[in-house]
C-alpha positions as CSV (number, residue, x, y, z in Angstrom):
1,M,118.7,209.0,74.3
2,P,121.1,208.2,77.2
3,V,120.4,205.1,79.2
4,T,121.3,204.9,82.9
5,V,122.8,202.0,84.8
6,L,119.5,201.4,86.6
7,E,117.5,201.5,83.4
8,I,119.7,198.9,81.7
9,I,119.5,196.7,84.8
10,K,115.7,196.7,84.8
11,R,115.3,196.2,81.0
12,S,117.9,193.5,80.7
13,S,116.7,191.7,83.8
14,E,113.2,191.5,82.4
15,F,114.6,190.2,79.1
16,L,116.7,187.5,80.7
17,A,113.8,186.4,82.9
18,R,111.6,185.9,79.8
19,K,114.4,183.7,78.4
20,G,114.3,181.5,81.5
21,V,117.6,182.6,83.0
22,D,117.8,182.1,86.7
23,S,118.8,185.1,88.9
24,A,118.3,187.4,86.0
25,R,119.1,190.6,87.8
26,L,122.3,189.2,89.4
27,Q,123.4,188.1,85.9
28,V,122.9,191.6,84.5
29,E,124.7,193.2,87.4
30,L,127.7,190.9,86.9
31,I,127.8,191.8,83.2
32,L,127.7,195.5,84.1
33,S,130.4,195.0,86.8
34,H,132.6,193.4,84.2
35,V,132.0,195.9,81.4
36,L,132.3,199.0,83.6
37,Q,135.2,197.5,85.6
38,M,133.7,198.3,89.0
39,P,132.7,196.1,91.9
40,R,129.1,194.9,91.6
41,L,128.1,196.7,94.8
42,K,129.4,200.0,93.5
43,L,126.8,199.8,90.7
44,Y,124.2,200.8,93.4
45,L,126.1,204.1,93.8
46,N,126.1,204.7,90.1
47,F,122.4,204.0,89.2
48,E,122.0,207.4,87.6
49,R,125.2,207.2,85.5
50,N,124.6,207.4,81.7
51,L,126.2,204.6,79.7
52,T,128.3,205.4,76.7
53,D,127.4,204.1,73.3
54,A,130.5,201.8,73.4
55,E,129.5,200.4,76.8
56,M,125.9,199.9,75.6
57,D,127.1,197.9,72.5
58,V,129.1,195.5,74.7
59,I,126.4,195.1,77.3
60,R,123.7,194.4,74.7
61,K,125.8,191.7,73.1
62,F,126.6,190.1,76.4
63,V,122.9,190.2,77.5
64,V,121.8,188.7,74.2
65,R,124.3,185.9,74.5
66,R,123.2,185.2,78.0
67,G,119.6,185.1,76.8
68,E,120.7,182.4,74.4
69,R,121.7,180.5,77.6
70,E,125.4,180.8,77.0
71,P,127.0,180.5,80.5
72,L,128.0,183.8,82.0
73,Q,131.5,182.5,82.8
74,Q,132.1,181.8,79.1
75,I,130.7,185.2,78.0
76,L,133.0,187.0,80.5
77,G,135.9,184.6,79.7
78,S,136.7,183.7,83.3
79,T,135.3,182.5,86.7
80,S,136.5,182.4,90.3
81,F,137.6,179.1,91.7
82,C,138.8,179.0,95.4
83,G,139.5,182.7,95.0
84,Y,141.6,182.3,91.9
85,E,140.5,183.8,88.6
86,M,140.5,181.1,85.9
87,A,140.0,181.6,82.2
88,V,137.3,179.4,80.7
89,T,136.2,178.7,77.2
90,R,133.9,176.3,75.4
91,D,136.8,173.8,75.4
92,V,136.6,173.3,79.2
93,L,134.0,172.5,81.8
94,V,133.0,175.5,83.8
95,P,134.3,174.8,87.4
96,R,131.5,174.0,89.9
97,P,131.4,174.9,93.6
98,E,131.5,171.2,94.5
99,T,134.9,171.0,92.9
100,E,136.1,173.7,95.2
101,Q,135.4,171.4,98.1
102,L,137.5,168.7,96.3
103,A,140.4,171.1,96.0
104,E,140.1,172.0,99.7
105,K,140.1,168.3,100.7
106,A,143.2,167.8,98.6
107,W,145.3,170.7,100.1
108,E,144.1,169.8,103.6
109,Y,145.4,166.3,103.1
110,L,148.7,167.4,101.8
111,A,149.0,169.7,104.8
112,T,148.7,166.6,107.0
113,L,151.8,165.3,105.3
114,Q,153.5,168.5,106.6
115,T,154.7,169.5,103.2
116,C,152.8,172.7,102.6
117,G,153.9,176.2,103.4
118,E,156.0,179.1,102.1
119,T,159.3,177.2,102.7
120,G,158.2,174.3,100.6
121,T,160.1,171.9,103.0
122,A,159.1,169.1,105.2
123,T,158.8,169.6,109.0
124,G,158.0,167.6,112.1
125,A,158.2,163.8,111.5
126,K,160.0,164.4,108.3
127,A,163.2,166.4,108.8
128,A,163.8,169.3,106.5
129,S,166.9,167.6,105.2
130,E,164.8,164.9,103.8
131,A,162.7,167.5,101.9
132,F,159.7,165.2,101.1
133,R,157.9,166.4,98.0
134,P,154.5,164.9,97.4
135,V,153.6,164.0,93.9
136,V,150.0,164.9,92.8
137,L,147.9,164.1,89.7
138,D,144.9,166.0,88.5
139,F,143.1,163.5,86.4
140,G,141.1,165.3,83.6
141,T,142.3,168.7,84.5
142,G,140.2,170.8,82.0
143,S,140.8,174.4,82.9
144,G,143.6,173.4,85.3
145,C,141.7,174.8,88.3
146,L,142.4,171.9,90.6
147,A,146.0,171.5,89.7
148,I,146.7,175.3,89.9
149,V,145.0,175.7,93.3
150,I,146.9,172.7,94.7
151,A,150.2,173.9,93.3
152,S,149.5,177.4,94.8
153,K,148.5,176.2,98.2
154,C,151.2,173.5,98.4
155,P,154.4,174.9,96.9
156,A,156.3,171.8,97.9
157,A,154.2,169.5,95.7
158,E,155.1,168.2,92.3
159,V,151.9,168.6,90.4
160,H,150.9,166.8,87.2
161,A,147.8,167.5,85.1
162,L,146.3,165.1,82.6
163,D,143.6,165.6,79.9
164,I,142.6,164.1,76.6
165,S,141.8,167.5,75.0
166,P,144.7,169.5,73.6
167,T,142.6,172.7,73.6
168,A,141.7,172.2,77.2
169,L,145.3,171.8,78.1
170,E,146.1,175.0,76.3
171,V,143.6,176.8,78.5
172,A,145.1,175.1,81.6
173,R,148.6,176.2,80.6
174,Q,147.4,179.8,80.2
175,N,145.8,179.7,83.7
176,A,149.0,178.1,85.1
177,K,151.1,181.0,83.7
178,K,148.7,183.6,85.0
179,H,149.0,182.1,88.5
180,Q,152.8,181.5,88.3
181,T,152.4,177.7,88.6
182,E,154.2,176.9,85.3
183,R,156.0,174.1,87.2
184,I,152.9,172.0,86.7
185,Q,153.7,169.2,84.3
186,F,150.9,168.7,81.7
187,H,150.2,165.4,79.9
188,L,148.0,164.9,76.9
189,G,146.3,161.6,76.4
190,D,143.5,159.2,77.3
191,G,143.9,158.1,80.9
192,F,146.8,156.7,82.7
193,A,148.3,155.3,79.5
194,A,149.4,158.8,78.7
195,L,151.7,158.9,81.8
196,P,155.3,157.5,82.2
197,A,154.9,154.0,83.5
198,D,157.3,154.7,86.4
199,L,155.5,157.8,87.7
200,Q,154.1,157.3,91.2
201,F,151.7,159.6,93.1
202,D,150.9,160.4,96.7
203,L,147.6,161.8,95.7
204,I,145.3,161.6,92.7
205,V,142.3,164.0,92.4
206,G,139.7,164.2,89.7
207,N,136.2,165.2,88.6
208,P,135.6,162.6,85.9
209,P,132.6,162.8,83.6
210,Y,129.6,161.4,85.5
211,I,126.5,162.2,83.5
212,S,124.9,159.2,81.8
213,T,124.7,159.5,78.1
214,D,120.9,159.6,77.9
215,E,120.7,162.2,80.7
216,I,122.7,164.8,78.8
217,A,119.7,165.8,76.7
218,T,117.8,166.7,79.8
219,L,120.4,169.1,81.3
220,Q,120.1,172.9,81.5
221,P,121.0,174.5,78.1
222,E,124.0,176.2,79.8
223,V,125.5,172.8,80.4
224,R,124.0,170.7,77.6
225,D,124.8,173.1,74.7
226,F,128.0,174.8,75.9
227,D,130.1,172.6,78.2
228,P,132.3,170.1,76.2
229,R,130.4,166.8,75.9
230,A,133.6,164.8,76.6
231,A,133.7,166.4,80.0
232,L,130.1,165.4,80.8
233,D,129.5,162.0,79.2
234,G,130.2,159.2,81.7
235,G,128.8,156.4,79.5
236,A,125.5,154.5,79.7
237,D,125.4,154.6,83.5
238,G,127.6,157.6,84.1
239,L,130.2,155.4,85.9
240,H,132.5,154.4,83.0
241,F,135.5,156.4,84.2
242,Y,135.2,155.4,87.8
243,G,135.6,151.7,86.8
244,R,138.6,152.6,84.6
245,I,140.2,154.6,87.4
246,A,139.6,152.0,90.1
247,A,141.3,149.4,87.9
248,A,144.2,151.5,86.6
249,A,145.1,153.9,89.4
250,P,146.7,151.5,91.9
251,A,149.7,151.0,89.5
252,F,150.3,154.8,89.7
253,L,149.7,155.3,93.4
254,K,152.4,154.8,96.1
255,P,151.5,152.4,98.8
256,G,149.3,154.3,101.2
257,G,148.6,157.0,98.6
258,R,145.1,158.4,98.3
259,I,142.6,159.1,95.6
260,M,139.8,161.8,95.8
261,L,137.1,161.8,93.2
262,E,134.0,163.9,92.8
263,F,130.8,162.0,91.7
264,G,127.2,162.8,90.8
265,D,124.0,162.6,92.8
266,G,122.8,159.1,93.5
267,Q,126.2,157.5,92.6
268,A,127.7,157.1,96.0
269,D,126.9,153.4,96.5
270,A,128.1,152.4,93.0
271,V,131.3,154.4,93.3
272,R,132.0,153.1,96.8
273,Q,131.5,149.5,95.5
274,M,134.1,150.1,92.8
275,F,136.7,151.1,95.4
276,S,135.8,148.5,98.0
277,S,137.8,145.6,96.7
278,G,141.4,144.7,95.8
279,V,143.9,147.2,97.1
280,W,141.4,149.9,98.0
281,T,140.3,151.0,101.4
282,E,137.6,153.6,101.8
283,R,138.6,156.5,104.0
284,E,135.6,158.9,103.6
285,V,132.6,159.9,101.5
286,A,132.4,163.6,102.0
287,P,129.1,165.6,101.5
288,D,128.7,168.7,99.4
289,L,127.3,172.0,100.9
290,S,123.8,170.6,100.7
291,G,124.7,167.5,102.6
292,R,124.6,165.1,99.6
293,P,127.4,162.5,99.2
294,R,129.8,164.1,96.7
295,I,133.5,163.1,97.1
296,L,135.0,159.6,97.6
297,I,138.3,159.4,99.4
298,A,140.0,156.0,99.2
299,Q,143.5,154.7,100.0
300,R,145.7,152.2,98.3
301,G,146.8,149.4,100.6
302,I,150.3,149.4,102.1
303,S,151.1,145.9,101.0
């Protein structure tokens, strides 16, 4: 017997709600929008449309997977990040809205250097003939979302992306190709040791793992069971990578260069302390959309 769009929305929403999935109806509508290849709002104009057997097969499989708490982004194979469609797999962390704010902070800072724009040349204080090209590192690139958005927004920038996972880098390369940012230079390895020793950056951005090891077991199944553990586990206190970065990054930052790092709830004071001594000067601790401290911006001293 034929099943309409509205009927499958109702049945599937009830099923996902029983499985503990948040915003169950929205999740179903997004699945239908993807399978039927129509904008989500257009579903409301097609409630009485009968679904084909082939469409029903795909929808059922996707709804069952979502009921098993697999993230919708991984089921559909992509997600939107700052308006750019990014492929995601179980090899990469699903990009979060907070990281979009980090990307925005990064390209806004690069714009103050007067290097962004369609011409890709310097203006103002830096004459075009000098053609200043800022060098940027995305530390722990994962899907490549940060590096790709920065490269797209700031065509003058020389962008590098670093990750310890070869499978994550393959996803990042695919995303870079899709968005015509193949000029990004990808590096495989564990931290700054994977980079050429003479490489110097104007800006380093990153979203390091910041969940404490013991806390991972308490996370939502979508995160705990499907995001790569290496992208979550920040050590016993969740701060392992911040200490490493604070110690090693100055050797790779130009004098006056900046670092922008996302961190977790309740970690602001500890992260600020790590970047309060030596060559570091704190510039800002930016809040997320809910007002909680989320992004540290620090600067390497000039001297």
